[in-house]
N, C-alpha and C positions, 0 to 999 in steps of 0.2 A: 347627134347627140348634140346639140347647139346649148350651150352654157345661158344664154339669155332664156329659153324653149325655158328651163329647170329654174331662173330666176321667176319667169312670168308663173308661172304654174306656182312658186313657193306664196305668192305677192298673195294669189287668188286664195291659196289655202289657208292664208292666215288672217287675210281679209275673213274668208266665212267664220274660221273660230272667232272672230274678234264680233262678228255678225249675230250667232249663232252661240254663243255662250260654250261651246262645248268644250272638247279637250283631244289631245293626239289620241289616237286608236293604239291601243295595245293589246297585240293576240299571242297566242304562243310562241313566234316566232321573231317577236320584235329583241329579246334579248339573248344571247348565243347563250351566255356564260349565266345564264339564270337570272329571275329577277330576285336580286337582294337589297332591295328598297325597302328602308323600313323608315315609318315617319320621324322627321329631326327636329323642323320647324325654324324659324329663325331669317334670316337674311343670308346671301353669299355674294358680297363685291367682288366682281371678276372684273380683273384689268387685261386687255387683251386689244388687239391689232382689230382694225374694223373687215366685217365677213369674211370673219377666221373662224366661223363655227355655224353650223346650220341651226335657224333660231329655232326649230320644232324638237330640236335636242333641248334645247334651254325649258320649251314648253314640258318635256316628257318627263325632263329630272324634276319640276316642278311637280306634277300632275303625282309624280311616285313620291317624292319625300317631304311635301309641303313646305320647302323651303321657297324662299321668294328671291329672284336671283337680278342682281342688280350688274347689266352688263355695260362699261364702262371701257369706250375706244381711245385709243393713243396712237401716235405715229412714227415713235423711235423708242430705240430702247433708254436714250438717255433721259427721253421724257419719262417712262419706267422707274427708272434710278429714282430722281428729284423725287416722284410723286412717292415713292416706298421710304424716302431719308425722311420725309414729313415725321414730327413725333406724334402727328395726331393722324397718321397714315389711316385709310377705315379697309384697304385691303386683304381681303381672301387667299387672294387666290389669283396669280399671274402667269405670263407665257412670256419670258425674255429671251432673250437667244445666247447659247453659248458665249460667248468671251462677257459678258452683261452677269451672269450666272456666276464665272467664275471669281468676277469681282467682287459681286453678293457675298458670295462665299466669304473671301478675304476682308471683308468687311464686319464680317459676323450679321448678315443682314436675315438669313434663312433660320427654319426650323428644320430637321431631319424630318423626311419621309417614313410615316409609318406602315410599311407593306404589308401588315395583319391585317388594313382595311382596306387594303387595296389588292386584292386575288386577282385582277386582271393584271393587274403588271405582267403576268407570266405572257401573254399576247404579245409582248416586246419583244420586236426580233434581237439574238442574240448579237448580230450582227452591229446593229445600230447601238447598243447599248456598251458595247466593245469602243465603239468610237467616244461617244459622251462621257465615256467615263475617262477622258484625255483632259476634260473639264470640271467635271464631278464625280473625284473616284468613287467606285461603288455606286455613284447615280444615287449617293446619301441625301442630294436635297432636293433632286430634279427628278425628272419623267421624263420621254421623247415624248412631244402632241405632234409637228409636225416637221419635215426637214425638204432639203433641195441643195440644187446648185447656183450657182451663177454661171451665165453665160451669155450667149450673141443669138438675141433673135432678130430675124433677117427676113426681107422680101423677096424671094426667090425671081419675081418678075423687073427686080433692081439690080440684081445682084447674082453675076451667070457664073461667077469661079467658087472654087469651093472654099467655105468659110471656119478653115483648121487652124487660124491662128489670131491671136489678139491684135498683130502687126497691121488687121485688114483695117481696124480704130484710124490709124493713121495714113490711109489711101487716098491722095489727095483726089482723087478720082472721084471720091464719093464727098467732097467740100461739101457743106449744108446738109449733109444727108443723116451723121450720125449723132446719136441719141445718146450722151453718158449719164452714168445712175449717180446723183447730186447722193453722195454717199462716200464720209472721206476713205472709209475702209474698205468699200468696193472698188470704186473708182482706182485709187492707191495700191489696193490690191494688186488687182489684176494688170495694172504697168507691172509690177514688181515681179508676179509670176512671166510677165513678158522678158524680162532683164534678167530673168534666169533663178530670181531672190527669193526666198520665202518672204508669204504675207503679213508673218510676225516677226520680220525679221527689226533688230535693235540696230542697227546700222546708221549711222546718220549720212553718210556716204550713198547708200546704197537708195536712200529715202530723198536725197537731193537729187539722185538720178531720175527716180520717179516722178519730182517733181518737174524736173525742167522737162520732160520728155509728156507730160499734159498738155504744160506752157507750150508746147509748140504744138501742139493739136489743136489751138485755138481756134487757127483758120477752116479750121477740117471739121471741126465741131459744131450742130445745131443748136443744141444747149444741152441745159441740164434737167433731168426729170425722174419722178420716182412712180408713184401708181398712175399717172397721167401717162404712162408710157404706153401702157396696155391699147388704151384707145389711139394713140399717137401712132403704133404701128396696125391696127385693125385697120384705121381710115387710111393707109398707104402716104400717111404723111412723114416717111422717112425710110432709109435702105436701110438700116440695123440700129440696134440701140443694145446697150446693157443693162438685162432684167432679170430677176428669180427666176429660176426654172417654173414653179406655181402660176405664172402670171403669166410665163411662154406659152404655155399649156391651153390654159384658156383661151389666149389672142390667138393662138393657130386654130382654138375649135371657131373662133368665129371669124375667121378669115384664110383659107385653105390655103395661099399664096405664102404664106409664113413659116419659117421652117427657125429651128433654134441647135447652137449647136456649144458645147463647150470646147474650148481652141485645146492645143497639143500642149500647150504650155505646163496648163492647169489651170486650177481654180479656186474656190473658197464651197464649199461642202458646208454648209449650215444648218445646226438644229434651234428650232424653239421649245425649249420644254417648257414645264409647267411645275411650279414651285409656291411653297406656302410661307410668306413673310414668315417673321419673330413676332410680327404686332398683329397678324392675322387675330380673329374674335370667334370667329365659326370655324374653328378647328374640324369639328366633326366633320361638317357638311363639305366642306374644302379637300379631305381625303374622300369624300362618299363622289363629289362630283369625279375625281379623276380617275375613280375607279369605274365609275358610267362609261365615260365619255373611251376607255380602253376597251369596252366591254366588244367583243369580234364585228355583232351586226351594226352597233351602233357609230362604232369607230369607221369603217365598210361607209356607212350614209354623208359621214361628215366630212370623209375626204371626199367623195364623190357629186360634194353639193362644193367646198372650196376651192378644190382642184388642187390642192397642195400633197405632196405626197405622205404616208400616212408609215410609220415605223411601226404598225401593230401587224405581226404576220396573219392573226386570225383575220383581220380587216382585208389583207392584201389576197388571201385566200379566197374570198367571197365575191373579189370586183370583177367588174366586168372585163374585156379585155380589153377594149379600148383604152383603160389604162394600165394593164400590166405590161402590154406588149408597147408601149411608147417609151422609147427610152428617153426624154425628155421627163417623162414622169417618173421611170424608173428607170434610170439608168442602170448599164452594167458593168461588172467590176472594176473592169479596163479604166475608166472613166472617174470612178471613186480611187481610184489608186492614182490619180494624178490631182486629187484635190487635198487641202487641208482644212482644218475649221480655225476661225478665227480665236486667238485665247486674248485674254487681257495684259495690256502694255502698260499698267501700272503707271510709273510716271514720265516714261518715257511717251504718250501718247500725244504730249506739248509737242515733240517733235514732229509728230503727226501732223494737227493741228496747227504747229505753224507750217507747213508744206499747203496745208490744204488752201490755208487765207491766199496765200500765192498765187497758186492755181488760178480760185474760185477769181480773185482782181486781175488776171490777167483775159478773162473772158470778155 
């Protein structure tokens, strides 16, 4: 089940739809929770990550509701925050991560979700709701969309020892073969876990220790990366890298020599939730789209397209075992028990930022 094949087929289908001016086929099995969508009309401006939704689902939603969806991609949570702070922000629906949602709530940037308009919210796994309550109590403002872990993706032809500790990223025998994730919270966070500290620490001394350790890693580190790390590892251009589980799962699908591990010291379990900004114009369409994405069948289609883990239990019950039996996609409870969610650091983020500047200048 190669992802590249799925992408090729998707492109063929999209091309066919454009050429023939046809619509996405809807049959009695399309909606697991019933076709609940009436005509709404207007436009829906969606701000989300790249390749983070099956484009056929957008077409189907437009077909069902008469809403024109404008899908705008972004590259970071901080970029999203800047866009939403704008006084003339046009966005109706966004998919920020946990700690940014916490910050948005603190800054009164979000409007409460109307759950009477999201009946498919019942499909979200209560275990996931319990975790996300930690940054959005009662899930008043957000609903889980996708989730995952941060770990090490490694090439088994280059690494012949157990990958069970973050310490391997500092092993000199892998000099020039280690790629780190170009993110302040992720790279400093895993280093804090390796040192035995919490990722959300407010200790300047602990941050300084993590900073110094990452500076010491410079001769071993090949470089920094983000989305490009997938291709790097698939093409055998590194022994290991720090990466998100969804990207790791996708890369493992392309290269059978790759494997993924969440080290014993623990890591980050992250959530991207869907929110409606206070400045949203088409609130009715925003609620309808959230409900649409949480239909059991559609959520299953979506996660199989993007390879990130779904919090939708109804979707999990419909997934191919290829997904559900993978510990990268569906980590066991003991892995989750040693992971923690990022939280908004408030003004203490300045300490992280100063340390990050020192780390990057040392490379």
